[in-house]
MDTraj code that builds the backbone (N, CA, C; nanometers):
import mdtraj as md
import numpy as np

residues = "UNK UNK UNK UNK UNK UNK UNK UNK UNK UNK UNK UNK UNK UNK UNK UNK UNK UNK UNK UNK UNK UNK UNK UNK UNK UNK UNK UNK UNK UNK UNK UNK UNK UNK UNK UNK UNK UNK UNK UNK UNK UNK UNK UNK UNK UNK UNK UNK UNK UNK UNK UNK UNK UNK UNK UNK UNK UNK UNK UNK UNK UNK UNK UNK UNK UNK UNK UNK UNK UNK UNK UNK UNK UNK UNK UNK UNK UNK UNK UNK UNK UNK UNK UNK UNK UNK UNK UNK UNK UNK UNK UNK UNK UNK UNK UNK UNK UNK UNK UNK UNK UNK UNK UNK UNK UNK UNK UNK UNK UNK UNK UNK UNK UNK UNK UNK UNK UNK".split()
xyz = np.array([
    [3.9520, 0.9582, -0.0823],
    [4.0185, 0.8643, -0.1878],
    [4.1406, 0.8060, -0.1198],
    [4.1588, 0.6964, -0.1110],
    [4.2880, 0.6151, -0.0570],
    [4.4069, 0.6603, -0.1503],
    [4.5187, 0.6672, -0.0956],
    [4.6528, 0.7044, -0.1711],
    [4.7396, 0.5733, -0.1926],
    [4.6671, 0.4622, -0.2035],
    [4.7439, 0.3420, -0.2157],
    [4.7932, 0.3266, -0.3646],
    [4.9009, 0.2689, -0.3788],
    [4.9635, 0.2507, -0.4991],
    [4.9992, 0.1080, -0.5247],
    [5.0558, 0.0714, -0.6470],
    [5.1157, -0.0653, -0.6762],
    [5.2445, -0.0644, -0.7228],
    [5.2951, -0.1808, -0.7115],
    [5.4404, -0.2027, -0.7848],
    [5.3951, -0.3024, -0.9056],
    [5.4504, -0.2770, -1.0254],
    [5.4264, -0.3777, -1.1228],
    [5.5610, -0.3929, -1.1974],
    [5.5731, -0.5071, -1.2646],
    [5.7056, -0.5471, -1.3203],
    [5.6502, -0.5560, -1.4738],
    [5.7317, -0.5044, -1.5671],
    [5.7289, -0.5120, -1.7073],
    [5.8186, -0.6207, -1.7609],
    [5.7774, -0.7099, -1.8206],
    [5.8744, -0.8116, -1.8882],
    [5.8485, -0.8266, -2.0295],
    [5.9641, -0.8550, -2.1013],
    [5.9614, -0.8896, -2.2404],
    [6.0173, -1.0423, -2.2554],
    [5.9958, -1.0870, -2.3864],
    [6.0405, -1.2232, -2.4143],
    [6.1875, -1.2393, -2.3887],
    [6.2649, -1.1314, -2.3929],
    [6.4072, -1.1368, -2.3544],
    [6.4230, -1.1274, -2.2084],
    [6.5386, -1.1516, -2.1377],
    [6.5532, -1.1517, -2.0005],
    [6.5656, -1.0137, -1.9322],
    [6.4903, -0.9173, -1.9904],
    [6.4937, -0.7824, -1.9302],
    [6.3787, -0.7485, -1.8586],
    [6.3911, -0.7025, -1.7380],
    [6.2620, -0.6637, -1.6654],
    [6.2877, -0.5191, -1.6201],
    [6.1756, -0.4457, -1.5986],
    [6.1617, -0.3072, -1.5612],
    [6.0695, -0.3028, -1.4518],
    [6.1118, -0.2463, -1.3413],
    [6.0231, -0.2222, -1.2179],
    [5.9561, -0.1019, -1.2415],
    [5.8374, -0.0903, -1.2281],
    [5.7440, 0.0356, -1.2436],
    [5.6715, 0.0559, -1.1048],
    [5.7126, 0.1678, -1.0489],
    [5.6418, 0.2078, -0.9174],
    [5.5289, 0.3000, -0.9564],
    [5.4123, 0.2623, -0.9564],
    [5.2908, 0.3332, -1.0042],
    [5.2397, 0.4376, -0.8947],
    [5.2020, 0.5565, -0.9400],
    [5.1393, 0.6445, -0.8538],
    [5.2323, 0.7160, -0.7471],
    [5.3503, 0.7513, -0.7844],
    [5.4472, 0.8104, -0.6962],
    [5.4122, 0.9610, -0.6865],
    [5.3465, 1.0161, -0.7712],
    [5.3073, 1.1598, -0.7720],
    [5.2155, 1.2062, -0.6529],
    [5.2024, 1.3292, -0.6415],
    [5.1046, 1.3653, -0.5456],
    [4.9533, 1.3514, -0.5909],
    [4.8686, 1.3338, -0.5016],
    [4.7374, 1.3359, -0.5435],
    [4.6858, 1.4669, -0.5886],
    [4.5863, 1.4665, -0.6823],
    [4.5408, 1.5939, -0.7540],
    [4.4415, 1.6555, -0.6618],
    [4.3993, 1.7796, -0.6999],
    [4.3158, 1.8620, -0.6230],
    [4.1748, 1.7886, -0.5734],
    [4.1344, 1.6983, -0.6719],
    [4.0086, 1.6272, -0.6461],
    [4.0336, 1.4839, -0.5602],
    [4.1501, 1.4682, -0.5071],
    [4.1895, 1.3572, -0.4301],
    [4.2273, 1.2273, -0.5092],
    [4.2103, 1.2522, -0.6410],
    [4.2695, 1.1410, -0.7371],
    [4.3958, 1.1320, -0.7406],
    [4.4559, 1.0069, -0.7436],
    [4.6093, 1.0191, -0.7679],
    [4.6466, 1.0707, -0.9098],
    [4.7704, 1.1319, -0.8815],
    [4.8367, 1.2101, -0.9798],
    [4.8567, 1.1271, -1.1148],
    [4.9185, 1.0249, -1.1022],
    [4.9414, 0.9276, -1.2046],
    [4.9481, 0.7777, -1.1617],
    [4.8288, 0.7380, -1.1033],
    [4.8263, 0.6073, -1.0363],
    [4.8059, 0.4787, -1.1462],
    [4.7660, 0.5119, -1.2608],
    [4.7471, 0.4134, -1.3531],
    [4.8759, 0.3851, -1.4333],
    [4.8803, 0.2616, -1.4663],
    [4.9996, 0.2136, -1.5471],
    [4.9860, 0.2413, -1.6986],
    [5.0913, 0.2874, -1.7537],
    [5.0835, 0.2990, -1.9009],
    [5.0671, 0.1716, -1.9694],
    [5.0043, 0.1801, -2.0905],
    [4.9881, 0.0599, -2.1820],
    [5.1273, 0.0092, -2.2286],
    [5.1653, -0.1212, -2.1965],
    [5.2877, -0.1507, -2.2563],
    [5.2983, -0.1712, -2.4022],
    [5.4206, -0.1546, -2.4628],
    [5.4372, -0.1848, -2.6097],
    [5.4058, -0.3286, -2.6458],
    [5.3716, -0.3629, -2.7690],
    [5.3521, -0.4910, -2.8113],
    [5.4589, -0.5791, -2.7781],
    [5.4412, -0.6933, -2.7253],
    [5.5352, -0.7970, -2.6909],
    [5.5848, -0.7743, -2.5457],
    [5.5390, -0.6735, -2.4676],
    [5.5622, -0.6619, -2.3225],
    [5.4274, -0.6845, -2.2491],
    [5.4399, -0.7412, -2.1295],
    [5.3276, -0.7580, -2.0518],
    [5.3533, -0.6965, -1.9051],
    [5.2480, -0.6461, -1.8364],
    [5.2603, -0.5928, -1.6984],
    [5.2023, -0.6863, -1.6033],
    [5.2597, -0.7129, -1.4958],
    [5.2223, -0.7940, -1.3917],
    [5.2339, -0.7131, -1.2541],
    [5.1122, -0.7101, -1.1818],
    [5.1342, -0.6350, -1.0549],
    [5.1805, -0.7285, -0.9539],
    [5.2954, -0.6760, -0.8828],
    [5.3559, -0.7597, -0.7866],
    [5.3267, -0.7122, -0.6387],
    [5.2888, -0.5932, -0.6177],
    [5.2464, -0.5547, -0.4799],
    [5.1326, -0.4537, -0.4990],
    [5.0310, -0.4566, -0.4039],
    [4.9300, -0.3682, -0.4144],
    [4.9015, -0.3084, -0.2634],
    [4.8463, -0.1832, -0.2622],
    [4.8088, -0.1297, -0.1456],
    [4.9199, -0.0519, -0.0708],
    [5.0196, -0.0175, -0.1417],
    [5.1339, 0.0590, -0.0731],
    [5.0779, 0.2087, -0.0601],
    [5.1260, 0.2709, 0.0352],
    [5.0773, 0.4080, 0.0732],
    [5.1810, 0.5116, 0.0439],
    [5.1700, 0.5561, -0.0875],
    [5.2616, 0.6631, -0.1454],
    [5.4103, 0.6269, -0.1402],
    [5.4285, 0.5218, -0.2277],
    [5.5798, 0.4722, -0.2393],
    [5.6570, 0.5758, -0.3111],
    [5.7815, 0.5773, -0.2805],
    [5.8622, 0.6847, -0.3306],
    [5.9880, 0.6308, -0.4195],
    [6.0364, 0.4957, -0.3704],
    [6.1441, 0.4454, -0.4443],
    [6.1492, 0.2935, -0.4038],
    [6.2130, 0.2192, -0.4989],
    [6.2152, 0.0811, -0.4856],
    [6.3682, 0.0433, -0.5326],
    [6.4273, -0.0489, -0.4409],
    [6.5721, -0.0813, -0.4786],
    [6.5842, -0.2329, -0.4557],
    [6.6731, -0.3003, -0.5308],
    [6.6966, -0.4441, -0.5115],
    [6.7876, -0.4566, -0.3943],
    [6.7698, -0.5660, -0.3148],
    [6.8380, -0.5814, -0.1892],
    [6.9602, -0.6496, -0.2205],
    [6.9894, -0.6957, -0.3533],
    [7.1019, -0.7845, -0.3875],
    [7.0947, -0.9216, -0.3505],
    [6.9809, -0.9744, -0.2864],
    [6.9606, -1.0979, -0.2616],
    [6.8266, -1.1605, -0.3150],
    [6.7574, -1.0895, -0.4211],
    [6.6538, -1.1384, -0.4879],
    [6.5234, -1.0709, -0.4246],
    [6.5385, -0.9842, -0.3253],
    [6.4250, -0.9205, -0.2766],
    [6.4328, -0.7746, -0.2996],
    [6.3418, -0.7035, -0.2579],
    [6.3355, -0.5439, -0.2858],
    [6.3027, -0.4721, -0.1537],
    [6.3466, -0.3546, -0.1527],
    [6.3324, -0.2657, -0.0311],
    [6.2457, -0.1445, -0.0981],
    [6.1352, -0.1112, -0.0284],
    [6.0540, -0.0028, -0.0804],
    [6.0352, 0.1146, 0.0237],
    [6.0612, 0.2349, -0.0031],
    [6.0315, 0.3441, 0.0760],
    [5.8890, 0.4037, 0.0513],
    [5.8205, 0.4259, 0.1403],
    [5.6781, 0.4781, 0.1321],
    [5.6560, 0.5916, 0.2250],
    [5.5782, 0.6897, 0.1893],
    [5.5359, 0.8050, 0.2885],
    [5.4367, 0.7604, 0.3902],
    [5.3424, 0.6633, 0.3489],
    [5.2470, 0.6067, 0.4361],
    [5.1616, 0.7107, 0.5017],
    [5.1427, 0.8155, 0.4467],
    [5.0587, 0.9387, 0.4975],
    [5.1079, 1.0583, 0.4293],
    [5.0984, 1.1798, 0.4975],
    [5.1422, 1.2998, 0.4633],
    [5.2853, 1.3197, 0.4911],
    [5.3554, 1.4012, 0.4008],
    [5.5028, 1.4249, 0.4193],
    [5.5109, 1.5036, 0.5441],
    [5.6157, 1.4594, 0.6259],
    [5.6634, 1.5089, 0.7432],
    [5.5739, 1.4736, 0.8660],
    [5.4840, 1.3751, 0.8395],
    [5.3967, 1.3325, 0.9403],
    [5.4634, 1.2272, 1.0342],
    [5.5838, 1.1822, 1.0198],
    [5.6444, 1.0621, 1.0769],
    [5.5665, 0.9345, 1.0692],
    [5.5076, 0.9216, 0.9599],
    [5.4392, 0.8019, 0.9239],
    [5.5112, 0.7108, 0.8198],
    [5.6160, 0.7660, 0.7598],
    [5.6888, 0.7036, 0.6580],
    [5.7557, 0.5793, 0.6999],
    [5.7876, 0.4839, 0.6125],
    [5.8522, 0.3616, 0.6523],
    [5.9083, 0.2931, 0.5339],
    [6.0121, 0.2047, 0.5627],
    [6.0774, 0.1220, 0.4662],
    [6.0399, -0.0160, 0.4783],
    [5.9923, -0.0773, 0.3655],
    [5.9508, -0.2147, 0.3700],
    [6.0459, -0.3030, 0.2947],
    [6.0598, -0.4320, 0.3365],
    [6.1362, -0.5264, 0.2725],
    [6.0422, -0.6416, 0.2116],
    [6.0555, -0.6674, 0.0829],
    [5.9887, -0.7838, 0.0145],
    [6.0871, -0.8810, -0.0158],
    [6.0706, -0.9846, 0.0557],
    [6.1763, -1.1050, 0.0200],
    [6.1500, -1.1597, -0.1192],
    [6.0250, -1.1597, -0.1530],
    [5.9742, -1.1950, -0.2925],
    [5.8815, -1.1100, -0.3244],
    [5.8507, -1.1006, -0.4648],
    [5.7452, -1.0189, -0.5228],
    [5.6631, -1.1188, -0.6058],
    [5.5414, -1.1471, -0.5883],
    [5.4528, -1.1018, -0.4908],
    [5.4851, -1.1490, -0.3552],
    [5.4413, -1.0804, -0.2584],
    [5.4603, -1.1436, -0.1177],
    [5.4265, -1.0275, -0.0235],
    [5.4296, -1.0692, 0.1069],
    [5.4012, -0.9795, 0.2068],
    [5.5245, -0.9122, 0.2583],
    [5.5180, -0.7766, 0.2816],
    [5.6307, -0.6988, 0.3312],
    [5.6610, -0.7258, 0.4771],
    [5.7812, -0.6956, 0.5128],
    [5.8377, -0.6815, 0.6585],
    [5.8650, -0.5202, 0.6589],
    [5.8185, -0.4685, 0.7764],
    [5.8606, -0.3276, 0.8117],
    [5.9901, -0.3277, 0.8624],
    [6.0899, -0.2724, 0.8010],
    [6.2332, -0.2543, 0.8481],
    [6.2527, -0.1370, 0.9351],
    [6.1953, -0.0209, 0.8908],
    [6.2038, 0.1116, 0.9668],
    [6.0724, 0.1748, 0.9499],
    [6.0314, 0.2407, 1.0772],
    [5.8981, 0.3242, 1.0644],
    [5.9229, 0.4445, 1.1392],
    [5.8255, 0.5389, 1.1392],
    [5.8468, 0.6596, 1.2067],
    [5.9269, 0.7643, 1.1302],
    [5.9455, 0.7521, 0.9971],
    [6.0264, 0.8406, 0.9190],
    [5.9389, 0.9630, 0.8700],
    [5.9996, 1.0760, 0.8552],
    [5.9282, 1.1946, 0.8073],
    [5.8959, 1.1892, 0.6670],
    [5.9986, 1.1711, 0.5841],
    [5.9915, 1.1751, 0.4330],
    [6.0962, 1.0838, 0.3776],
    [6.0619, 0.9467, 0.3773],
    [6.1545, 0.8549, 0.3116],
    [6.1489, 0.8654, 0.1589],
    [6.2432, 0.9495, 0.0893],
    [6.2151, 0.9571, -0.0540],
    [6.3180, 0.8639, -0.1332],
    [6.4078, 0.8044, -0.0588],
    [6.5052, 0.7184, -0.1400],
    [6.5637, 0.6067, -0.0509],
    [6.5926, 0.4892, -0.1085],
    [6.6534, 0.3715, -0.0521],
    [6.7566, 0.3240, -0.1293],
    [6.8678, 0.2636, -0.0769],
    [6.9541, 0.1957, -0.1455],
    [7.0092, 0.0880, -0.0475],
    [7.0528, -0.0268, -0.1135],
    [7.1168, -0.1344, -0.0274],
    [7.2522, -0.1655, -0.0782],
    [7.3487, -0.1633, 0.0088],
    [7.5006, -0.1973, -0.0272],
    [7.5419, -0.3053, 0.0672],
    [7.5441, -0.4242, 0.0193],
    [7.5761, -0.5419, 0.1144],
    [7.4804, -0.5409, 0.2316],
    [7.5327, -0.5281, 0.3456],
    [7.4425, -0.5279, 0.4716],
    [7.3982, -0.3928, 0.5197],
    [7.4246, -0.2947, 0.4365],
    [7.3957, -0.1505, 0.4768],
    [7.2647, -0.1065, 0.4082],
    [7.1762, -0.0483, 0.4785],
    [7.0585, 0.0017, 0.4189],
    [7.0598, 0.1543, 0.4278],
    [7.0699, 0.2195, 0.3265],
    [7.0689, 0.3666, 0.3156],
    [6.9254, 0.4200, 0.2815],
    [6.8955, 0.5211, 0.3744],
    [6.7555, 0.5843, 0.3456],
    [6.7734, 0.7339, 0.3323],
    [6.7248, 0.7867, 0.2355],
    [6.7194, 0.9334, 0.2217],
    [6.5898, 0.9779, 0.2651],
    [6.6026, 1.0921, 0.3616],
    [6.4918, 1.1305, 0.4358],
    [6.4842, 1.2894, 0.4143],
])
top = md.Topology()
chain = top.add_chain()
for i, resn in enumerate(residues, 1):
    res = top.add_residue(resn, chain, resSeq=i)
    for name in ("N", "CA", "C"):
        top.add_atom(name, md.element.get_by_symbol(name[0]), res)
traj = md.Trajectory(xyz[None], top)
């Protein structure tokens, strides 16, 4: 079973948006994702998938310019397959900013600085 996950955004009639990073947990013993399905939204909210096929994403952060930065394991932890992706728009195709990371579990953007927790 593939460990690919999705990013979705939940929006309401008001101007509030919540980014939901689906499937961040470990795969179960049967190879099925730990919690890869999105919850049903409350009445008045809708879910829109903005990115698919991510390989074990761990965190998403706004880049302060309208885009997003996503950390993903992209394989097993400690395997130096982790990477950080830049989405200029969602939906859209990502640019790989950094690869060859062991366990990128967090990202943050502060101006022109990219912080990666590994």
